[in-house]
C-alpha positions as a Markdown table, in Angstrom:
| # | Residue | x | y | z |
|---|---|---|---|---|
| 1 | Met | 0.0 | 0.0 | 0.0 |
| 2 | Val | 3.0 | 2.3 | 0.6 |
| 3 | Asp | 6.6 | 2.1 | -0.4 |
| 4 | Leu | 8.5 | 3.5 | 2.6 |
| 5 | Lys | 11.8 | 1.9 | 1.5 |
| 6 | Ser | 11.8 | 3.8 | -1.8 |
| 7 | Gln | 10.8 | 7.0 | -0.1 |
| 8 | Tyr | 13.7 | 6.5 | 2.3 |
| 9 | Gln | 16.1 | 6.0 | -0.6 |
| 10 | Gln | 15.2 | 9.4 | -2.0 |
| 11 | Ile | 16.1 | 11.3 | 1.1 |
| 12 | Lys | 18.6 | 8.8 | 2.6 |
| 13 | Ser | 21.5 | 11.2 | 3.0 |
| 14 | Glu | 19.3 | 13.8 | 4.9 |
| 15 | Ile | 17.7 | 11.1 | 7.1 |
| 16 | Asn | 21.0 | 9.5 | 7.9 |
| 17 | Ala | 22.6 | 12.8 | 8.8 |
| 18 | Ala | 19.7 | 13.7 | 11.0 |
| 19 | Ile | 19.8 | 10.4 | 12.9 |
| 20 | His | 23.6 | 10.6 | 13.2 |
| 21 | Glu | 23.3 | 14.1 | 14.8 |
| 22 | Val | 21.0 | 12.6 | 17.5 |
| 23 | Leu | 23.3 | 9.6 | 18.0 |
| 24 | Glu | 26.3 | 11.9 | 18.4 |
| 25 | Ser | 24.5 | 14.1 | 20.9 |
| 26 | Ala | 23.0 | 11.2 | 22.8 |
| 27 | Ala | 20.0 | 13.5 | 23.6 |
| 28 | Phe | 17.5 | 10.7 | 22.9 |
| 29 | Ile | 14.7 | 12.2 | 25.0 |
| 30 | Asn | 13.6 | 15.9 | 24.6 |
| 31 | Gly | 16.6 | 16.7 | 22.4 |
| 32 | Pro | 16.7 | 20.0 | 20.4 |
| 33 | Gln | 15.2 | 18.3 | 17.4 |
| 34 | Val | 11.9 | 17.9 | 19.2 |
| 35 | Lys | 11.5 | 21.6 | 19.9 |
| 36 | Arg | 12.7 | 22.5 | 16.3 |
| 37 | Phe | 10.2 | 20.1 | 14.8 |
| 38 | Glu | 7.3 | 21.5 | 16.9 |
| 39 | Gln | 8.3 | 25.0 | 15.8 |
| 40 | Asn | 8.6 | 24.1 | 12.1 |
| 41 | Leu | 5.3 | 22.2 | 12.2 |
| 42 | Ala | 3.6 | 25.2 | 13.9 |
| 43 | His | 4.9 | 27.4 | 11.1 |
| 44 | Tyr | 3.7 | 25.1 | 8.4 |
| 45 | Leu | 0.2 | 24.8 | 9.9 |
| 46 | Gln | 0.1 | 28.5 | 11.0 |
| 47 | Ala | -0.8 | 27.1 | 14.4 |
| 48 | Glu | 0.1 | 29.1 | 17.5 |
| 49 | His | 1.2 | 26.0 | 19.4 |
| 50 | Val | 2.3 | 22.4 | 18.6 |
| 51 | Ile | 2.8 | 19.8 | 21.3 |
| 52 | Ala | 4.5 | 16.6 | 20.2 |
| 53 | Cys | 3.6 | 13.3 | 21.8 |
| 54 | Ala | 4.1 | 9.5 | 21.5 |
| 55 | Asn | 1.4 | 8.7 | 19.0 |
| 56 | Gly | -1.9 | 9.8 | 17.5 |
| 57 | Thr | -4.1 | 7.9 | 20.0 |
| 58 | Asp | -2.3 | 9.6 | 22.9 |
| 59 | Ala | -2.9 | 12.9 | 21.2 |
| 60 | Leu | -6.7 | 12.3 | 21.2 |
| 61 | Gln | -6.7 | 11.1 | 24.8 |
| 62 | Ile | -4.6 | 14.0 | 26.1 |
| 63 | Ala | -6.7 | 16.5 | 24.1 |
| 64 | Leu | -9.9 | 15.2 | 25.9 |
| 65 | Met | -8.1 | 15.1 | 29.2 |
| 66 | Ala | -7.4 | 18.9 | 28.8 |
| 67 | Leu | -11.0 | 19.8 | 28.5 |
| 68 | Asn | -12.1 | 19.1 | 32.1 |
| 69 | Leu | -14.8 | 16.6 | 30.9 |
| 70 | Gln | -16.5 | 14.6 | 33.6 |
| 71 | Pro | -17.4 | 10.9 | 33.7 |
| 72 | Gly | -20.5 | 10.3 | 31.7 |
| 73 | Asp | -20.1 | 13.4 | 29.5 |
| 74 | Glu | -20.9 | 12.7 | 25.9 |
| 75 | Val | -18.5 | 13.1 | 23.0 |
| 76 | Ile | -19.9 | 12.9 | 19.4 |
| 77 | Val | -18.0 | 10.8 | 16.9 |
| 78 | Pro | -18.8 | 9.4 | 13.4 |
| 79 | Ala | -19.7 | 5.7 | 13.4 |
| 80 | Phe | -17.5 | 5.2 | 10.3 |
| 81 | Thr | -13.9 | 5.8 | 11.6 |
| 82 | Tyr | -10.9 | 4.0 | 13.1 |
| 83 | Val | -11.4 | 2.7 | 16.7 |
| 84 | Ala | -9.0 | 5.1 | 18.3 |
| 85 | Thr | -11.4 | 8.0 | 17.9 |
| 86 | Ala | -13.9 | 6.3 | 20.2 |
| 87 | Glu | -11.5 | 4.3 | 22.2 |
| 88 | Val | -10.0 | 7.2 | 24.1 |
| 89 | Ile | -13.5 | 8.4 | 25.0 |
| 90 | Gly | -14.2 | 5.1 | 26.6 |
| 91 | Leu | -10.9 | 5.0 | 28.4 |
| 92 | Leu | -11.7 | 8.3 | 30.1 |
| 93 | Asn | -15.2 | 7.1 | 31.2 |
| 94 | Leu | -16.9 | 9.4 | 28.8 |
| 95 | Lys | -19.7 | 8.3 | 26.5 |
| 96 | Pro | -19.1 | 8.1 | 22.7 |
| 97 | Val | -22.2 | 9.2 | 20.9 |
| 98 | Met | -22.1 | 7.9 | 17.3 |
| 99 | Thr | -23.5 | 9.6 | 14.3 |
| 100 | Glu | -24.2 | 8.6 | 10.7 |
| 101 | Val | -21.9 | 10.0 | 8.0 |
| 102 | Asp | -22.3 | 11.6 | 4.6 |
| 103 | Pro | -22.8 | 8.9 | 2.0 |
| 104 | Glu | -20.4 | 10.7 | -0.5 |
| 105 | Thr | -17.5 | 11.9 | 1.7 |
| 106 | Phe | -18.0 | 9.3 | 4.5 |
| 107 | Met | -17.5 | 12.1 | 7.1 |
| 108 | Ile | -19.6 | 13.5 | 10.0 |
| 109 | Thr | -22.0 | 16.3 | 9.2 |
| 110 | Ala | -23.3 | 19.3 | 11.1 |
| 111 | Ala | -26.9 | 18.1 | 10.7 |
| 112 | Glu | -26.0 | 14.7 | 12.3 |
| 113 | Ile | -24.2 | 16.4 | 15.2 |
| 114 | Glu | -27.3 | 18.6 | 15.8 |
| 115 | Arg | -29.6 | 15.6 | 15.6 |
| 116 | Val | -27.8 | 13.7 | 18.5 |
| 117 | Val | -26.7 | 16.6 | 20.7 |
| 118 | Thr | -28.0 | 16.6 | 24.3 |
| 119 | Pro | -27.3 | 18.7 | 27.4 |
| 120 | Arg | -24.7 | 16.1 | 28.4 |
| 121 | Cys | -22.8 | 16.6 | 25.1 |
| 122 | Lys | -19.5 | 18.5 | 25.7 |
| 123 | Ala | -17.4 | 17.8 | 22.6 |
| 124 | Val | -17.4 | 16.6 | 19.0 |
| 125 | Val | -14.5 | 14.8 | 17.2 |
| 126 | Pro | -14.7 | 15.4 | 13.5 |
| 127 | Val | -12.5 | 13.0 | 11.6 |
| 128 | His | -10.9 | 14.3 | 8.4 |
| 129 | Leu | -11.1 | 11.0 | 6.6 |
| 130 | Tyr | -8.9 | 9.7 | 3.9 |
| 131 | Gly | -7.2 | 13.0 | 3.3 |
| 132 | Gln | -9.7 | 15.8 | 3.2 |
| 133 | Cys | -11.5 | 18.0 | 5.7 |
| 134 | Ala | -14.9 | 17.5 | 7.2 |
| 135 | Pro | -17.4 | 20.3 | 6.7 |
| 136 | Met | -15.8 | 22.5 | 9.4 |
| 137 | Glu | -17.7 | 25.7 | 8.7 |
| 138 | Glu | -21.0 | 24.2 | 9.5 |
| 139 | Ile | -19.6 | 22.1 | 12.3 |
| 140 | Leu | -18.1 | 25.1 | 14.0 |
| 141 | Glu | -21.5 | 26.9 | 13.8 |
| 142 | Val | -23.3 | 24.0 | 15.5 |
| 143 | Ala | -20.5 | 23.7 | 18.1 |
| 144 | Glu | -20.8 | 27.4 | 19.0 |
| 145 | Lys | -24.6 | 27.1 | 19.2 |
| 146 | Tyr | -24.4 | 24.2 | 21.7 |
| 147 | Asn | -21.1 | 25.3 | 23.4 |
| 148 | Leu | -19.2 | 22.2 | 22.3 |
| 149 | Tyr | -15.5 | 21.7 | 22.2 |
| 150 | Ile | -14.1 | 20.6 | 18.9 |
| 151 | Val | -11.2 | 18.1 | 18.8 |
| 152 | Glu | -10.2 | 17.5 | 15.2 |
| 153 | Asp | -8.8 | 14.0 | 14.3 |
| 154 | Thr | -6.5 | 14.9 | 11.4 |
| 155 | Ala | -4.4 | 11.7 | 11.4 |
| 156 | Gln | -5.2 | 11.2 | 7.7 |
| 157 | Ala | -5.3 | 14.8 | 6.5 |
| 158 | Ile | -2.2 | 16.7 | 7.5 |
| 159 | Gly | -1.6 | 19.3 | 4.9 |
| 160 | Ala | -5.2 | 19.5 | 3.7 |
| 161 | Leu | -6.4 | 23.1 | 3.3 |
| 162 | Tyr | -10.0 | 24.1 | 4.1 |
| 163 | Thr | -11.6 | 27.2 | 2.6 |
| 164 | Phe | -14.4 | 29.0 | 4.4 |
| 165 | Ser | -17.3 | 30.7 | 2.5 |
| 166 | Asp | -15.6 | 34.1 | 3.1 |
| 167 | Gly | -12.4 | 33.0 | 1.4 |
| 168 | Arg | -10.5 | 32.4 | 4.7 |
| 169 | Gln | -8.3 | 29.3 | 4.6 |
| 170 | Ala | -7.0 | 27.0 | 7.4 |
| 171 | Gln | -5.1 | 23.9 | 7.7 |
| 172 | Ala | -6.7 | 20.6 | 8.8 |
| 173 | Gly | -6.5 | 20.4 | 12.6 |
| 174 | Thr | -6.3 | 24.2 | 13.2 |
| 175 | Met | -10.0 | 25.1 | 13.1 |
| 176 | Gly | -11.3 | 23.7 | 16.4 |
| 177 | His | -10.0 | 23.9 | 19.9 |
| 178 | Ile | -7.4 | 21.2 | 19.5 |
| 179 | Gly | -6.2 | 19.3 | 16.5 |
| 180 | Cys | -4.6 | 15.8 | 16.8 |
| 181 | Thr | -2.4 | 13.9 | 14.3 |
| 182 | Ser | -0.4 | 10.7 | 14.0 |
| 183 | Phe | 3.0 | 10.2 | 12.6 |
| 184 | Phe | 2.6 | 6.4 | 12.1 |
| 185 | Pro | 5.1 | 5.4 | 9.4 |
| 186 | Ser | 2.4 | 5.0 | 6.6 |
| 187 | Lys | 0.9 | 8.5 | 7.2 |
| 188 | Asn | 1.5 | 11.3 | 4.8 |
| 189 | Leu | 4.0 | 12.7 | 7.3 |
| 190 | Gly | 5.3 | 9.6 | 9.0 |
| 191 | Cys | 8.3 | 8.8 | 11.2 |
| 192 | Tyr | 10.2 | 5.5 | 11.6 |
| 193 | Gly | 8.2 | 4.4 | 14.6 |
| 194 | Asp | 5.3 | 5.9 | 16.5 |
| 195 | Gly | 4.7 | 9.6 | 17.0 |
| 196 | Gly | 1.9 | 12.2 | 17.3 |
| 197 | Ala | 1.1 | 15.8 | 17.9 |
| 198 | Met | -1.5 | 18.2 | 19.1 |
| 199 | Tyr | -2.1 | 21.7 | 17.8 |
| 200 | Thr | -4.0 | 24.7 | 19.2 |
| 201 | His | -4.3 | 28.4 | 19.0 |
| 202 | His | -5.1 | 28.7 | 22.8 |
| 203 | Ala | -2.1 | 29.3 | 25.1 |
| 204 | Asp | -3.9 | 28.0 | 28.2 |
| 205 | Leu | -4.8 | 24.7 | 26.4 |
| 206 | Ala | -1.3 | 24.4 | 25.0 |
| 207 | Gln | 0.2 | 24.7 | 28.5 |
| 208 | Lys | -2.2 | 22.1 | 29.8 |
| 209 | Leu | -1.6 | 19.7 | 26.9 |
| 210 | Arg | 2.1 | 19.9 | 27.4 |
| 211 | Met | 1.8 | 19.3 | 31.2 |
| 212 | Ile | -0.5 | 16.3 | 30.8 |
| 213 | Ala | 1.8 | 14.7 | 28.3 |
| 214 | Asn | 4.7 | 15.2 | 30.8 |
| 215 | His | 3.2 | 13.6 | 33.9 |
| 216 | Gly | 1.2 | 16.7 | 34.7 |
| 217 | Gln | 4.2 | 18.8 | 35.5 |
| 218 | Ala | 5.4 | 22.2 | 34.3 |
| 219 | Lys | 8.3 | 22.1 | 36.7 |
| 220 | Lys | 10.2 | 18.9 | 37.2 |
| 221 | Tyr | 8.9 | 16.8 | 40.2 |
| 222 | His | 6.1 | 19.3 | 40.8 |
| 223 | His | 2.9 | 17.7 | 39.5 |
| 224 | Ser | -0.2 | 20.0 | 39.2 |
| 225 | Leu | -2.3 | 17.5 | 37.2 |
| 226 | Val | -2.7 | 13.8 | 36.8 |
| 227 | Gly | -1.0 | 13.3 | 33.5 |
| 228 | Cys | 0.7 | 10.6 | 31.5 |
| 229 | Asn | 4.0 | 9.9 | 29.9 |
| 230 | Ser | 3.7 | 10.6 | 26.1 |
| 231 | Arg | 6.9 | 11.8 | 24.4 |
| 232 | Leu | 8.0 | 12.0 | 20.8 |
| 233 | Asp | 11.6 | 10.7 | 21.0 |
| 234 | Thr | 14.4 | 12.7 | 19.5 |
| 235 | Leu | 15.2 | 10.2 | 16.8 |
| 236 | Gln | 11.6 | 10.4 | 15.5 |
| 237 | Ala | 11.6 | 14.2 | 15.6 |
| 238 | Ala | 14.8 | 14.2 | 13.6 |
| 239 | Val | 13.2 | 12.1 | 10.9 |
| 240 | Leu | 10.0 | 14.2 | 10.9 |
| 241 | Glu | 12.0 | 17.4 | 10.7 |
| 242 | Val | 13.5 | 16.2 | 7.4 |
| 243 | Lys | 10.3 | 14.8 | 6.0 |
| 244 | Leu | 8.2 | 17.9 | 6.8 |
| 245 | Gly | 10.2 | 19.7 | 4.1 |
| 246 | Tyr | 8.8 | 17.2 | 1.6 |
| 247 | Leu | 5.2 | 17.1 | 2.8 |
| 248 | Asp | 3.8 | 19.3 | 0.0 |
| 249 | Gln | 5.8 | 17.4 | -2.6 |
| 250 | Tyr | 4.4 | 14.1 | -1.1 |
| 251 | Ser | 0.8 | 15.5 | -1.3 |
| 252 | Ala | 1.3 | 16.5 | -4.9 |
| 253 | Ala | 2.6 | 13.0 | -5.8 |
| 254 | Arg | -0.4 | 11.4 | -4.1 |
| 255 | Asn | -2.7 | 13.7 | -6.0 |
| 256 | Ser | -1.1 | 12.8 | -9.3 |
| 257 | Val | -1.8 | 9.1 | -8.6 |
| 258 | Ala | -5.4 | 9.9 | -7.5 |
| 259 | Asp | -5.9 | 12.0 | -10.7 |
| 260 | Ala | -4.7 | 9.1 | -12.8 |
| 261 | Tyr | -7.1 | 6.7 | -11.0 |
| 262 | Asp | -10.0 | 9.2 | -11.4 |
| 263 | Arg | -9.4 | 9.5 | -15.2 |
| 264 | Ala | -9.0 | 5.7 | -15.7 |
| 265 | Phe | -12.1 | 4.8 | -13.7 |
| 266 | Ala | -14.5 | 7.6 | -14.7 |
| 267 | Thr | -16.4 | 5.4 | -17.2 |
| 268 | Leu | -16.7 | 2.4 | -15.0 |
| 269 | Asp | -20.3 | 2.3 | -13.9 |
| 270 | Trp | -19.8 | -0.4 | -11.2 |
| 271 | Leu | -17.7 | 1.8 | -8.9 |
| 272 | Gln | -17.6 | 5.2 | -7.4 |
| 273 | Thr | -14.3 | 7.1 | -7.3 |
| 274 | Pro | -13.7 | 9.4 | -4.2 |
| 275 | Val | -15.9 | 12.4 | -4.0 |
| 276 | Arg | -13.8 | 15.5 | -3.4 |
| 277 | Ser | -15.2 | 18.2 | -1.1 |
| 278 | Lys | -15.6 | 21.6 | -2.7 |
| 279 | Asn | -14.3 | 23.3 | 0.5 |
| 280 | Ser | -11.2 | 21.2 | 1.0 |
| 281 | Thr | -8.0 | 20.2 | -0.8 |
| 282 | His | -7.3 | 16.4 | -0.7 |
| 283 | Val | -4.0 | 14.9 | 0.3 |
| 284 | Phe | -5.1 | 11.3 | -0.4 |
| 285 | His | -3.9 | 9.4 | 2.5 |
| 286 | Gln | -6.1 | 6.8 | 1.0 |
| 287 | Tyr | -7.7 | 6.4 | -2.4 |
| 288 | Thr | -10.9 | 4.7 | -1.6 |
| 289 | Leu | -13.4 | 3.3 | -4.1 |
| 290 | Gln | -17.0 | 2.4 | -3.3 |
| 291 | Leu | -18.2 | -0.7 | -5.1 |
| 292 | Lys | -21.9 | -0.2 | -6.2 |
| 293 | Asn | -23.0 | -3.9 | -6.2 |
| 294 | Glu | -23.0 | -5.9 | -3.1 |
| 295 | Gly | -20.3 | -8.6 | -3.2 |
| 296 | Asp | -18.1 | -6.8 | -5.7 |
| 297 | Arg | -15.8 | -5.4 | -3.1 |
| 298 | Asp | -14.7 | -8.7 | -1.7 |
| 299 | Ala | -14.5 | -10.2 | -5.2 |
| 300 | Leu | -12.3 | -7.3 | -6.4 |
| 301 | Lys | -10.1 | -7.5 | -3.4 |
| 302 | Gln | -9.5 | -11.2 | -4.1 |
| 303 | Tyr | -9.0 | -10.5 | -7.8 |
| 304 | Leu | -6.3 | -7.9 | -7.0 |
| 305 | Gln | -4.6 | -10.1 | -4.5 |
| 306 | Glu | -4.3 | -13.0 | -7.0 |
| 307 | Arg | -2.5 | -10.6 | -9.3 |
| 308 | Gly | -0.1 | -9.3 | -6.7 |
| 309 | Ile | -1.8 | -6.0 | -5.9 |
| 310 | Pro | -2.5 | -5.1 | -2.3 |
| 311 | Ser | -5.7 | -3.4 | -1.2 |
| 312 | Met | -7.2 | -2.6 | 2.2 |
| 313 | Ile | -10.6 | -2.1 | 3.7 |
| 314 | Tyr | -10.9 | 1.1 | 5.8 |
| 315 | Tyr | -13.1 | 0.1 | 7.7 |
| 316 | Pro | -14.8 | -3.4 | 7.7 |
| 317 | Val | -16.9 | -2.9 | 10.8 |
| 318 | Ser | -18.8 | 0.2 | 11.9 |
| 319 | Leu | -18.0 | 1.5 | 15.4 |
| 320 | His | -21.4 | 0.8 | 16.8 |
| 321 | Leu | -21.1 | -2.9 | 15.8 |
| 322 | Gln | -17.7 | -3.4 | 17.4 |
| 323 | Lys | -17.8 | -5.6 | 20.4 |
| 324 | Ala | -16.1 | -3.1 | 22.6 |
| 325 | Phe | -18.8 | -0.5 | 21.9 |
| 326 | Arg | -21.9 | -2.7 | 21.6 |
| 327 | Thr | -24.8 | -1.5 | 23.7 |
| 328 | Asp | -28.6 | -2.1 | 23.8 |
| 329 | Glu | -28.9 | 1.4 | 22.4 |
| 330 | Phe | -27.7 | 0.5 | 18.9 |
| 331 | Gly | -27.7 | -2.6 | 16.7 |
| 332 | Glu | -27.5 | -3.6 | 13.1 |
| 333 | Gly | -29.5 | -1.3 | 10.8 |
| 334 | Asp | -29.2 | 1.7 | 13.0 |
| 335 | Phe | -26.5 | 3.4 | 11.0 |
| 336 | Pro | -27.3 | 2.1 | 7.5 |
| 337 | Ile | -24.9 | 4.4 | 5.6 |
| 338 | Ser | -21.9 | 3.5 | 7.8 |
| 339 | Glu | -22.8 | -0.2 | 7.7 |
| 340 | Asp | -23.2 | -0.2 | 3.9 |
| 341 | Leu | -19.9 | 1.6 | 3.4 |
| 342 | Cys | -18.2 | -1.1 | 5.5 |
| 343 | Ser | -19.3 | -3.7 | 2.9 |
| 344 | Arg | -18.5 | -1.6 | -0.2 |
| 345 | Val | -15.2 | 0.5 | 0.4 |
| 346 | Leu | -11.8 | -0.6 | -0.9 |
| 347 | Ser | -8.6 | 1.4 | -0.9 |
| 348 | Leu | -6.0 | 1.0 | -3.6 |
| 349 | Pro | -2.3 | 1.6 | -3.3 |
| 350 | Ile | -1.3 | 5.2 | -3.3 |
| 351 | His | 2.1 | 6.6 | -2.3 |
| 352 | Thr | 4.8 | 9.1 | -3.1 |
| 353 | Glu | 7.1 | 6.8 | -5.0 |
| 354 | Met | 4.6 | 5.0 | -7.2 |
| 355 | Lys | 6.2 | 4.2 | -10.6 |
| 356 | Ala | 4.3 | 4.8 | -13.8 |
| 357 | Glu | 4.3 | 1.1 | -14.7 |
| 358 | Glu | 3.0 | 0.1 | -11.3 |
| 359 | Leu | 0.2 | 2.6 | -11.6 |
| 360 | Ala | -0.6 | 1.4 | -15.1 |
| 361 | Tyr | -0.7 | -2.2 | -14.0 |
| 362 | Ile | -3.1 | -1.5 | -11.1 |
| 363 | Ile | -5.4 | 0.5 | -13.4 |
| 364 | Glu | -5.3 | -2.3 | -16.0 |
| 365 | Val | -6.2 | -5.0 | -13.5 |
| 366 | Val | -9.1 | -3.0 | -12.0 |
| 367 | Lys | -10.6 | -2.3 | -15.4 |
| 368 | Glu | -10.3 | -6.0 | -16.4 |
| 369 | Phe | -12.3 | -7.0 | -13.3 |
| 370 | Lys | -15.6 | -6.6 | -15.1 |
| 371 | Ser | -14.5 | -6.7 | -18.7 |
C-alpha cells in the first residue's frame, strides 16, 4: 500500500545525517530536534502551538483530558472511523455518541451532530477522513450554538487546506479547539516508529496539553495535574524534521496518482471514485473506491490479490457494531450508511514513489475485473 523503502532511498542522506546528529549528541529524549520540529510544524500549519507526543491515540486522549470533561459526559464521533477516535473516549469514562456519515464523503456532518446533541454533550470529534477536511464551517457553527469543544482528528489529512465561505483558509486540525495527528510510518507525514502531535491556538490549552503529556508537570517533580508519559523521542523528531520539508511534494505526488485513477475509472459504472469536497483540498492518505454492487468489493479485493496488488478495507466494521462498543442502544441497521460503506469500500495503493508502470498495471487490472 505504501513504499517506505523507496521513499527513504530518495532522502537517505538527509535522514542518515539527522539520525547521526542525534546519536552523536545522545540526547534521545527531549533533544533539540523535538523543539525544532514543533516550531517548524507550527509554522507550516500556521498554528500558535504544537505539542508533540508519543502517538496519535495519545494525542486524542490528552486532548480530551485537557477539556475538564466529567465521567458520563458525551462526545460525538462518526460511526465510520478508526477505533482510536472512540477508544480514548471510553478510556476516560466518557460516553461516545455515534452519528451517521455523509454517503459521499463518508464524514460527519453538522446536521447529524445537531440531531444527536443533548445537554450532556460536551465535545465533538470530526474525523478528516482519507485526506480531506470534514465540513468544518457548518460544524463550527453547531459547536458554537451548543457550546461544544471541537477536537479534530486529522491523522489522515495533515496538509489539507479548508476554505471557508468568506475565502479564509485554514489547515486541517487548526480550526477547532485542538487538532490531533499521528506520525505512524504510513501516514503522509510519517516517522520511523510511533509519534503524534496536538495543535491549538489557545495558550492555556497548550500549556495544559504539554503538562498532561509530561506527567502533569510544568516544573520537574512538581505535578499539578494527573497526566501521562507521552513523548516524541528525538530520533523520530529528527526524521520528521526532514520529511516535513517534503510534505507538500508528497501531497502533490499522491494527488497525481489519484488523478490518474480518477481518469481511468471515470467510465466504470460499477464503482464510485472518491468524491472531493468543494471546500477542502485532498492529500489522499487513502484512495478509496466504493463498489456499487454488493459482493463486488470482496471479489475485487481477491482479484487484485491474485494478481499481486495489495488493497485494504478502511473500515470493515462500523464502530457501533464493534464488540467493545456494543450496547442495547444500537444494533444492526441503526447506521445504514456506515454499515453499507463497511461492505463496499476498498482502498487502492497510493504513495509518493509509485512508478508509472505500477500505476498502469493497477489500473489495467481494476478495469479488467468486469470486462
